[in-house]
C-alpha positions as a Markdown table, in Angstrom:
| # | Residue | x | y | z |
|---|---|---|---|---|
| 1 | Met | 16.7 | -43.5 | -29.0 |
| 2 | Thr | 14.1 | -45.7 | -26.9 |
| 3 | Gln | 16.3 | -45.9 | -23.8 |
| 4 | Arg | 16.8 | -42.3 | -24.0 |
| 5 | Tyr | 12.9 | -41.8 | -23.8 |
| 6 | Ala | 12.5 | -44.3 | -21.1 |
| 7 | Ala | 15.0 | -42.9 | -18.8 |
| 8 | Ala | 13.7 | -39.4 | -19.2 |
| 9 | Arg | 10.1 | -40.7 | -18.3 |
| 10 | Arg | 11.6 | -42.2 | -15.3 |
| 11 | Trp | 13.2 | -39.3 | -14.0 |
| 12 | Leu | 10.2 | -37.0 | -14.7 |
| 13 | Gly | 7.9 | -39.9 | -13.2 |
| 14 | Ala | 9.8 | -40.2 | -10.0 |
| 15 | Leu | 9.8 | -36.4 | -9.3 |
| 16 | Ala | 6.4 | -36.1 | -9.8 |
| 17 | Leu | 5.2 | -39.1 | -7.6 |
| 18 | Gly | 7.5 | -38.0 | -5.0 |
| 19 | Ala | 6.0 | -34.3 | -4.7 |
| 20 | Leu | 2.5 | -35.5 | -4.9 |
| 21 | Ala | 2.8 | -38.3 | -2.2 |
| 22 | Leu | 4.2 | -35.5 | 0.3 |
| 23 | Pro | 0.9 | -33.5 | 0.9 |
| 24 | Ala | -1.3 | -36.2 | 2.6 |
| 25 | Ala | 1.5 | -36.6 | 5.1 |
| 26 | Ala | 1.8 | -32.6 | 5.6 |
| 27 | Gln | -2.0 | -32.0 | 6.1 |
| 28 | Ser | -1.4 | -33.0 | 9.9 |
| 29 | Thr | 0.7 | -29.7 | 10.3 |
| 30 | Thr | -0.4 | -26.2 | 10.0 |
| 31 | Ala | -0.5 | -25.7 | 6.3 |
| 32 | Pro | -2.0 | -22.2 | 5.5 |
| 33 | Lys | -2.9 | -21.5 | 1.9 |
| 34 | Tyr | -0.5 | -19.0 | 0.2 |
| 35 | Ser | 2.1 | -19.7 | 2.5 |
| 36 | Asn | 5.5 | -17.9 | 1.6 |
| 37 | Glu | 3.8 | -16.6 | -1.4 |
| 38 | Phe | 6.5 | -14.0 | -2.1 |
| 39 | Leu | 8.5 | -16.8 | -3.6 |
| 40 | Asn | 5.8 | -17.4 | -6.3 |
| 41 | Leu | 5.9 | -13.9 | -8.0 |
| 42 | Gly | 8.4 | -14.8 | -10.5 |
| 43 | Val | 11.9 | -13.3 | -11.5 |
| 44 | Gly | 13.6 | -11.8 | -14.6 |
| 45 | Ala | 11.9 | -9.6 | -17.1 |
| 46 | Arg | 12.3 | -12.1 | -19.7 |
| 47 | Ala | 10.2 | -14.6 | -17.7 |
| 48 | Leu | 7.6 | -12.2 | -16.5 |
| 49 | Gly | 7.1 | -10.9 | -20.1 |
| 50 | Met | 6.3 | -14.2 | -21.3 |
| 51 | Gly | 3.7 | -14.9 | -18.4 |
| 52 | Lys | 6.0 | -16.5 | -16.1 |
| 53 | Val | 6.6 | -19.6 | -18.6 |
| 54 | Gln | 10.0 | -20.9 | -18.3 |
| 55 | Val | 10.3 | -24.1 | -16.3 |
| 56 | Gly | 11.4 | -26.2 | -19.5 |
| 57 | Leu | 13.2 | -22.8 | -21.0 |
| 58 | Ala | 15.3 | -21.1 | -18.4 |
| 59 | Asp | 19.2 | -21.7 | -19.1 |
| 60 | Asp | 20.7 | -18.8 | -17.4 |
| 61 | Ala | 21.5 | -17.6 | -13.8 |
| 62 | Thr | 17.6 | -17.4 | -13.4 |
| 63 | Ala | 17.1 | -21.1 | -13.7 |
| 64 | Gly | 18.2 | -21.3 | -10.1 |
| 65 | Tyr | 14.7 | -19.9 | -9.4 |
| 66 | Trp | 12.6 | -21.2 | -12.4 |
| 67 | Asn | 14.2 | -25.0 | -12.6 |
| 68 | Pro | 17.8 | -25.4 | -11.1 |
| 69 | Ala | 18.3 | -28.2 | -13.8 |
| 70 | Gly | 18.5 | -25.4 | -16.3 |
| 71 | Leu | 21.9 | -24.3 | -14.9 |
| 72 | Ala | 23.5 | -27.0 | -16.7 |
| 73 | Asn | 22.5 | -26.0 | -19.8 |
| 74 | Gln | 23.4 | -22.4 | -19.8 |
| 75 | Thr | 25.5 | -21.0 | -22.9 |
| 76 | His | 27.8 | -18.8 | -20.9 |
| 77 | Lys | 30.5 | -20.0 | -18.3 |
| 78 | Tyr | 29.6 | -17.4 | -15.9 |
| 79 | Asp | 26.3 | -15.8 | -16.0 |
| 80 | Gly | 24.4 | -13.0 | -13.4 |
| 81 | Val | 21.1 | -11.3 | -13.5 |
| 82 | Leu | 19.8 | -8.4 | -11.5 |
| 83 | Met | 16.1 | -7.2 | -11.4 |
| 84 | His | 13.9 | -4.6 | -9.8 |
| 85 | Ser | 10.1 | -4.0 | -10.1 |
| 86 | Glu | 7.9 | -2.0 | -8.0 |
| 87 | Leu | 3.9 | -2.7 | -7.0 |
| 88 | Phe | 1.2 | -0.4 | -6.0 |
| 89 | Ser | 2.8 | 2.8 | -7.2 |
| 90 | Gly | 6.0 | 1.9 | -5.6 |
| 91 | Ile | 4.9 | 1.3 | -2.3 |
| 92 | Val | 6.4 | -2.6 | -2.7 |
| 93 | Lys | 9.8 | -3.0 | -4.1 |
| 94 | Asn | 10.7 | -6.5 | -5.6 |
| 95 | Asp | 14.5 | -7.1 | -5.9 |
| 96 | Tyr | 16.5 | -10.1 | -7.4 |
| 97 | Ala | 20.1 | -11.1 | -8.0 |
| 98 | Ala | 21.6 | -14.6 | -9.2 |
| 99 | Phe | 25.0 | -15.9 | -10.4 |
| 100 | Ser | 25.9 | -19.2 | -11.5 |
| 101 | Met | 28.8 | -21.0 | -13.0 |
| 102 | Pro | 30.0 | -24.7 | -13.9 |
| 103 | Leu | 31.9 | -26.9 | -11.6 |
| 104 | Asp | 32.8 | -29.3 | -14.6 |
| 105 | Asp | 31.6 | -30.2 | -18.0 |
| 106 | Lys | 28.6 | -31.8 | -16.2 |
| 107 | Ser | 27.5 | -29.9 | -13.3 |
| 108 | Ala | 26.8 | -26.2 | -12.3 |
| 109 | Ile | 26.0 | -24.7 | -9.2 |
| 110 | Gly | 24.2 | -20.9 | -8.6 |
| 111 | Val | 23.0 | -18.6 | -6.0 |
| 112 | Ser | 19.8 | -16.6 | -5.8 |
| 113 | Ile | 18.7 | -13.8 | -3.2 |
| 114 | Met | 15.1 | -12.2 | -3.4 |
| 115 | Arg | 13.7 | -9.5 | -1.3 |
| 116 | Leu | 10.1 | -8.3 | -1.3 |
| 117 | Gly | 9.4 | -5.5 | 1.0 |
| 118 | Val | 7.6 | -2.4 | 2.1 |
| 119 | Asp | 10.0 | 0.2 | 3.7 |
| 120 | Asn | 9.6 | 3.3 | 5.7 |
| 121 | Ile | 6.1 | 2.5 | 7.2 |
| 122 | Ala | 5.5 | 5.4 | 9.8 |
| 123 | Asp | 5.1 | 4.4 | 13.5 |
| 124 | Thr | 3.0 | 7.4 | 14.8 |
| 125 | Arg | 2.2 | 6.0 | 18.2 |
| 126 | Asn | 4.5 | 8.6 | 20.0 |
| 127 | Leu | 3.3 | 11.5 | 17.6 |
| 128 | Ile | 1.1 | 13.3 | 20.3 |
| 129 | Asn | 3.1 | 13.6 | 23.9 |
| 130 | Glu | 1.8 | 13.6 | 27.2 |
| 131 | Tyr | 0.5 | 17.3 | 26.8 |
| 132 | Gly | -1.6 | 16.8 | 23.7 |
| 133 | Tyr | 1.1 | 18.4 | 21.3 |
| 134 | Ile | 2.2 | 16.8 | 18.0 |
| 135 | Gln | 5.6 | 16.1 | 17.8 |
| 136 | Tyr | 7.0 | 15.0 | 14.6 |
| 137 | Asp | 10.2 | 14.1 | 15.6 |
| 138 | Lys | 9.1 | 11.3 | 17.7 |
| 139 | Ile | 7.7 | 9.4 | 14.5 |
| 140 | Thr | 9.9 | 6.4 | 13.7 |
| 141 | Tyr | 9.9 | 4.0 | 10.7 |
| 142 | Phe | 10.3 | 0.2 | 10.1 |
| 143 | Ser | 10.1 | -2.4 | 7.3 |
| 144 | Val | 8.0 | -5.3 | 6.8 |
| 145 | Ala | 10.2 | -7.8 | 4.2 |
| 146 | Asp | 10.4 | -11.1 | 3.1 |
| 147 | Tyr | 14.0 | -12.7 | 2.0 |
| 148 | Ala | 15.1 | -15.9 | 0.6 |
| 149 | Met | 18.3 | -17.4 | -0.7 |
| 150 | Leu | 18.6 | -20.5 | -3.0 |
| 151 | Leu | 21.6 | -22.7 | -3.4 |
| 152 | Ser | 21.5 | -24.5 | -6.5 |
| 153 | Tyr | 23.2 | -27.6 | -8.2 |
| 154 | Ala | 22.5 | -29.1 | -11.4 |
| 155 | Arg | 23.9 | -32.2 | -13.4 |
| 156 | Lys | 23.7 | -33.7 | -16.8 |
| 157 | Ile | 22.7 | -37.2 | -16.8 |
| 158 | Gly | 25.8 | -38.8 | -18.8 |
| 159 | Gln | 23.5 | -41.8 | -20.1 |
| 160 | Val | 20.9 | -39.8 | -21.6 |
| 161 | Glu | 21.7 | -36.7 | -24.1 |
| 162 | Gly | 19.8 | -33.7 | -23.2 |
| 163 | Leu | 18.5 | -34.8 | -19.7 |
| 164 | Thr | 19.6 | -32.5 | -16.7 |
| 165 | Val | 18.4 | -32.7 | -13.1 |
| 166 | Gly | 18.9 | -30.0 | -10.2 |
| 167 | Ala | 18.1 | -29.1 | -6.7 |
| 168 | Asn | 17.7 | -26.0 | -4.4 |
| 169 | Ala | 18.5 | -25.4 | -0.8 |
| 170 | Lys | 16.1 | -22.7 | 0.3 |
| 171 | Ile | 16.8 | -20.6 | 3.0 |
| 172 | Val | 13.7 | -18.0 | 4.0 |
| 173 | Tyr | 13.7 | -14.9 | 6.5 |
| 174 | Arg | 10.6 | -13.0 | 7.2 |
| 175 | Asn | 10.6 | -9.8 | 9.2 |
| 176 | Val | 7.8 | -7.7 | 10.3 |
| 177 | Gly | 9.7 | -4.8 | 12.1 |
| 178 | Ser | 10.1 | -5.4 | 15.7 |
| 179 | Phe | 6.9 | -7.2 | 15.9 |
| 180 | Ala | 7.9 | -10.8 | 14.7 |
| 181 | Asn | 10.2 | -12.7 | 12.5 |
| 182 | Ala | 10.5 | -16.0 | 10.9 |
| 183 | Tyr | 12.9 | -18.2 | 9.6 |
| 184 | Gly | 12.4 | -21.4 | 7.0 |
| 185 | Phe | 14.0 | -24.0 | 4.9 |
| 186 | Gly | 13.1 | -26.1 | 2.2 |
| 187 | Val | 14.2 | -28.1 | -0.9 |
| 188 | Asp | 13.3 | -27.8 | -4.6 |
| 189 | Leu | 13.8 | -30.3 | -7.5 |
| 190 | Gly | 13.9 | -29.9 | -11.1 |
| 191 | Val | 14.4 | -31.9 | -14.3 |
| 192 | Gln | 14.9 | -30.6 | -17.8 |
| 193 | Tyr | 15.1 | -32.6 | -21.1 |
| 194 | Arg | 15.8 | -31.2 | -24.8 |
| 195 | His | 15.4 | -33.2 | -27.8 |
| 196 | Lys | 15.0 | -31.8 | -31.7 |
| 197 | Gly | 14.0 | -28.4 | -30.7 |
| 198 | Trp | 11.4 | -29.4 | -27.7 |
| 199 | Gln | 12.1 | -28.3 | -24.2 |
| 200 | Leu | 10.4 | -29.9 | -21.5 |
| 201 | Gly | 10.9 | -29.5 | -17.8 |
| 202 | Leu | 9.3 | -30.3 | -14.6 |
| 203 | Thr | 9.8 | -28.5 | -11.2 |
| 204 | Ala | 8.8 | -29.7 | -7.6 |
| 205 | Arg | 9.1 | -26.6 | -5.5 |
| 206 | Asp | 9.0 | -27.2 | -1.6 |
| 207 | Val | 9.0 | -30.9 | -2.3 |
| 208 | Thr | 10.0 | -31.8 | 1.1 |
| 209 | Thr | 7.4 | -28.8 | 2.7 |
| 210 | Thr | 9.1 | -25.6 | 3.4 |
| 211 | Phe | 9.2 | -25.4 | 7.2 |
| 212 | Thr | 8.9 | -21.6 | 8.5 |
| 213 | Ala | 9.0 | -21.1 | 12.3 |
| 214 | Trp | 7.4 | -17.6 | 13.5 |
| 215 | Ser | 8.7 | -15.7 | 16.5 |
| 216 | Ile | 6.5 | -13.2 | 18.2 |
| 217 | Asn | 7.8 | -10.4 | 20.1 |
| 218 | Ala | 4.9 | -10.4 | 22.8 |
| 219 | Asp | 5.9 | -7.6 | 24.9 |
| 220 | Tyr | 6.4 | -5.2 | 21.9 |
| 221 | Tyr | 3.1 | -6.2 | 20.3 |
| 222 | Arg | 1.1 | -5.7 | 23.4 |
| 223 | Ser | 2.5 | -2.3 | 23.8 |
| 224 | Ala | 2.4 | -1.4 | 20.1 |
| 225 | Val | -0.8 | -2.8 | 18.8 |
| 226 | Leu | -3.1 | -4.0 | 21.8 |
| 227 | Tyr | -2.9 | -0.9 | 23.9 |
| 228 | Gly | -6.3 | -0.6 | 25.5 |
| 229 | Ser | -7.4 | -3.7 | 23.7 |
| 230 | Asn | -8.4 | -7.3 | 25.0 |
| 231 | Asp | -7.5 | -9.2 | 21.8 |
| 232 | Pro | -5.4 | -12.2 | 22.3 |
| 233 | Ile | -1.7 | -11.8 | 21.4 |
| 234 | Pro | -0.4 | -14.0 | 18.5 |
| 235 | Ser | 1.8 | -16.8 | 19.8 |
| 236 | Asn | 4.9 | -18.4 | 18.3 |
| 237 | Arg | 3.9 | -20.9 | 15.7 |
| 238 | Asn | 5.3 | -23.3 | 12.9 |
| 239 | Glu | 3.9 | -23.4 | 9.5 |
| 240 | Ile | 4.7 | -25.4 | 6.2 |
| 241 | Thr | 4.4 | -24.5 | 2.4 |
| 242 | Leu | 3.1 | -27.4 | 0.7 |
| 243 | Pro | 4.6 | -28.6 | -2.6 |
| 244 | Arg | 3.8 | -27.4 | -5.9 |
| 245 | Leu | 4.5 | -28.9 | -9.4 |
| 246 | Val | 5.3 | -26.9 | -12.5 |
| 247 | Leu | 5.3 | -29.2 | -15.8 |
| 248 | Gly | 6.6 | -26.9 | -18.8 |
| 249 | Val | 6.9 | -27.7 | -22.6 |
| 250 | Gly | 8.2 | -25.4 | -25.3 |
| 251 | Arg | 9.5 | -25.5 | -29.0 |
| 252 | Gln | 11.3 | -22.9 | -31.0 |
| 253 | Phe | 10.6 | -22.4 | -34.8 |
| 254 | Lys | 12.7 | -20.9 | -37.3 |
| 255 | Leu | 11.1 | -18.3 | -39.3 |
| 256 | Pro | 12.1 | -16.3 | -42.6 |
| 257 | Gln | 14.5 | -13.7 | -42.8 |
| 258 | Gln | 16.2 | -14.6 | -39.4 |
| 259 | Phe | 13.4 | -14.4 | -37.3 |
| 260 | Thr | 12.4 | -17.2 | -34.7 |
| 261 | Ala | 9.4 | -17.9 | -32.5 |
| 262 | Leu | 9.4 | -19.7 | -29.0 |
| 263 | Val | 6.3 | -20.9 | -28.0 |
| 264 | Ala | 5.7 | -22.4 | -24.5 |
| 265 | Val | 3.2 | -23.6 | -21.9 |
| 266 | Asp | 3.3 | -24.2 | -18.4 |
| 267 | Leu | 1.0 | -26.1 | -15.9 |
| 268 | Glu | 1.1 | -25.1 | -12.3 |
| 269 | Thr | -0.3 | -27.4 | -9.9 |
| 270 | Thr | -0.7 | -26.4 | -6.1 |
| 271 | Thr | -1.5 | -28.9 | -3.2 |
| 272 | Asp | -2.8 | -26.5 | -0.7 |
| 273 | Gly | -6.5 | -26.8 | -1.2 |
| 274 | Gln | -9.1 | -25.4 | -3.7 |
| 275 | Arg | -8.0 | -22.1 | -5.4 |
| 276 | Gly | -9.6 | -19.9 | -8.0 |
| 277 | Thr | -7.8 | -21.1 | -10.7 |
| 278 | Leu | -9.3 | -22.7 | -14.4 |
| 279 | Val | -8.8 | -26.1 | -13.0 |
| 280 | Ser | -9.7 | -26.6 | -9.2 |
| 281 | Thr | -10.5 | -29.4 | -7.0 |
| 282 | Gly | -10.5 | -30.0 | -3.0 |
| 283 | Val | -6.7 | -31.3 | -3.5 |
| 284 | Val | -5.4 | -29.8 | -6.1 |
| 285 | Ser | -5.6 | -26.6 | -8.5 |
| 286 | Val | -4.0 | -26.2 | -11.9 |
| 287 | Asp | -3.0 | -22.8 | -13.2 |
| 288 | Pro | -2.3 | -23.0 | -17.1 |
| 289 | Arg | 0.1 | -20.3 | -18.4 |
| 290 | Ala | 1.3 | -19.6 | -21.9 |
| 291 | Gly | 3.9 | -17.6 | -23.6 |
| 292 | Val | 5.5 | -16.6 | -26.8 |
| 293 | Glu | 8.8 | -14.6 | -27.9 |
| 294 | Leu | 9.6 | -13.6 | -31.3 |
| 295 | Gly | 13.2 | -13.0 | -31.9 |
| 296 | Tyr | 15.4 | -11.5 | -34.7 |
| 297 | Lys | 18.9 | -12.5 | -35.2 |
| 298 | Asn | 19.0 | -13.7 | -31.6 |
| 299 | Leu | 19.2 | -9.8 | -30.9 |
| 300 | Val | 16.0 | -8.3 | -30.6 |
| 301 | Phe | 13.0 | -10.0 | -28.8 |
| 302 | Leu | 9.4 | -9.2 | -28.3 |
| 303 | Arg | 7.4 | -11.2 | -25.7 |
| 304 | Gly | 3.9 | -11.9 | -24.6 |
| 305 | Gly | 2.2 | -14.0 | -22.1 |
| 306 | Ala | -1.1 | -14.8 | -20.3 |
| 307 | Gly | -2.0 | -16.9 | -17.1 |
| 308 | Asn | -3.2 | -16.6 | -13.5 |
| 309 | Phe | -6.8 | -16.9 | -14.7 |
| 310 | Gln | -9.3 | -16.5 | -11.9 |
| 311 | Lys | -12.9 | -15.4 | -11.1 |
| 312 | Ile | -13.0 | -11.6 | -10.0 |
| 313 | Thr | -15.9 | -10.0 | -8.3 |
| 314 | Asp | -17.0 | -7.1 | -10.2 |
| 315 | Phe | -19.4 | -4.1 | -9.2 |
| 316 | Ser | -22.6 | -6.2 | -10.3 |
| 317 | Gly | -21.7 | -9.0 | -8.1 |
| 318 | Ala | -20.9 | -11.0 | -11.4 |
| 319 | Gln | -17.7 | -12.9 | -11.5 |
| 320 | Pro | -16.2 | -13.2 | -14.8 |
| 321 | Trp | -12.7 | -15.0 | -15.5 |
| 322 | Lys | -10.0 | -12.4 | -15.7 |
| 323 | Gly | -6.3 | -13.3 | -16.3 |
| 324 | Gln | -2.8 | -11.7 | -16.0 |
| 325 | Tyr | -1.4 | -10.5 | -19.1 |
| 326 | Ser | 2.2 | -9.4 | -19.9 |
| 327 | Leu | 4.2 | -7.9 | -22.6 |
| 328 | Gly | 8.2 | -7.7 | -22.9 |
| 329 | Ala | 11.0 | -6.7 | -25.0 |
| 330 | Gly | 14.9 | -7.3 | -24.6 |
| 331 | Val | 18.0 | -6.7 | -26.6 |
| 332 | Ala | 21.2 | -9.0 | -26.4 |
| 333 | Ile | 24.5 | -7.9 | -27.4 |
| 334 | Ser | 27.8 | -9.7 | -26.8 |
| 335 | Gly | 26.4 | -11.4 | -23.5 |
| 336 | Leu | 24.7 | -8.3 | -22.1 |
| 337 | Arg | 20.9 | -8.7 | -21.9 |
| 338 | Val | 18.5 | -5.8 | -21.2 |
| 339 | Asp | 14.9 | -6.9 | -20.8 |
| 340 | Leu | 11.8 | -4.9 | -19.8 |
| 341 | Ala | 8.3 | -6.2 | -19.1 |
| 342 | Leu | 5.0 | -4.7 | -18.4 |
| 343 | Ser | 2.5 | -7.1 | -16.3 |
| 344 | Arg | -0.9 | -6.1 | -15.5 |
| 345 | Leu | -2.4 | -7.8 | -12.3 |
| 346 | Ala | -5.8 | -8.3 | -11.5 |
| 347 | Val | -6.4 | -7.6 | -7.7 |
| 348 | Glu | -9.6 | -8.1 | -5.7 |
| 349 | Ala | -10.3 | -5.9 | -2.7 |
| 350 | Leu | -13.4 | -5.1 | -0.5 |
| 351 | Gly | -15.3 | -7.4 | -3.1 |
| 352 | Gln | -14.5 | -5.1 | -6.0 |
| 353 | Ser | -11.9 | -5.9 | -8.8 |
| 354 | Ser | -9.2 | -3.5 | -10.1 |
| 355 | Gln | -6.0 | -3.9 | -12.4 |
| 356 | Thr | -2.6 | -2.5 | -11.3 |
| 357 | Asn | 0.5 | -2.3 | -13.7 |
| 358 | Ser | 3.8 | -3.5 | -12.7 |
| 359 | Leu | 7.1 | -2.4 | -14.7 |
| 360 | Ile | 9.9 | -5.0 | -14.6 |
| 361 | Val | 13.4 | -4.2 | -15.4 |
| 362 | Ser | 16.2 | -6.9 | -15.4 |
| 363 | Leu | 19.8 | -6.8 | -16.5 |
| 364 | Gly | 21.9 | -10.0 | -17.4 |
| 365 | Tyr | 25.5 | -10.7 | -18.3 |
| 366 | Gly | 27.1 | -13.8 | -19.6 |
| 367 | Phe | 30.7 | -14.1 | -20.2 |
| 368 | Lys | 33.8 | -16.5 | -21.1 |
């Protein structure tokens, strides 16, 4: 037993130290805050209903996103998940699909695809012709979208029961109509450890710093945006996404009458400078999250979560702490999982705070 705990500590410690050692070296390169932030919105209605608390819990196809090590713990041989959500009255579409399967009795692989985009943006530059008349047939449309694909691998550590490790190879494509596009790549690492009902996890995202290269269509940008303006044209640039660590712990409790309660907490640590989180310094910022899932006969589930606490300026100029709260429900029958989540986001714009609701629907199926 002592050897088991010692080995688990060594794996967790090595992963944490490796991720924390990278930001100092990366500071010499362009590292904007919130780089590739679309990758941190979360996936799966179960996870989002629990306040994005999943690093120690994920054990289905969504583990490729939350913690690749969890793929080695999935209960079905093959597992797939689809998700769709909309933000800001349907203006922003968020879609996700994932599939995972074992290679053998100790390892598993998975693939995840994500898209966040705004479609059918009207380009009205040619709406008025040379004679001053409106021509609606001259309106064209374009999209602004971010894509990512994760290729995941997980493996059980034979010497330590309950310990799994995993990694993601991450490919990013971002597109702003005909104005600009970008390609990026990076690596995520993860560890999970399960023992006597406890579920522990650690994910190091962008552990090598995710590199993204932007290419600007200068001629198109000049004619479309800067007509009659002396503003400078953006140039091609490279940016990096600095690592973030997410440490999670969860425990499931058996209740009377075949009820269960799963309680979990995640601590997300970013390394791109000071953020408006509960714990914030000039080097790192820590955002704590908590979630709970009540189940009945592993058939019906109710969920709730809280996180993303930050100061939001109100109409009086005060800055009270506000958080992101979520509710969810799910049903699991013969491998089929249907989950719903309602998440309320705190948004700050023009110095004022507002609330917007997001409804997330996901469908999962595990078989064999």
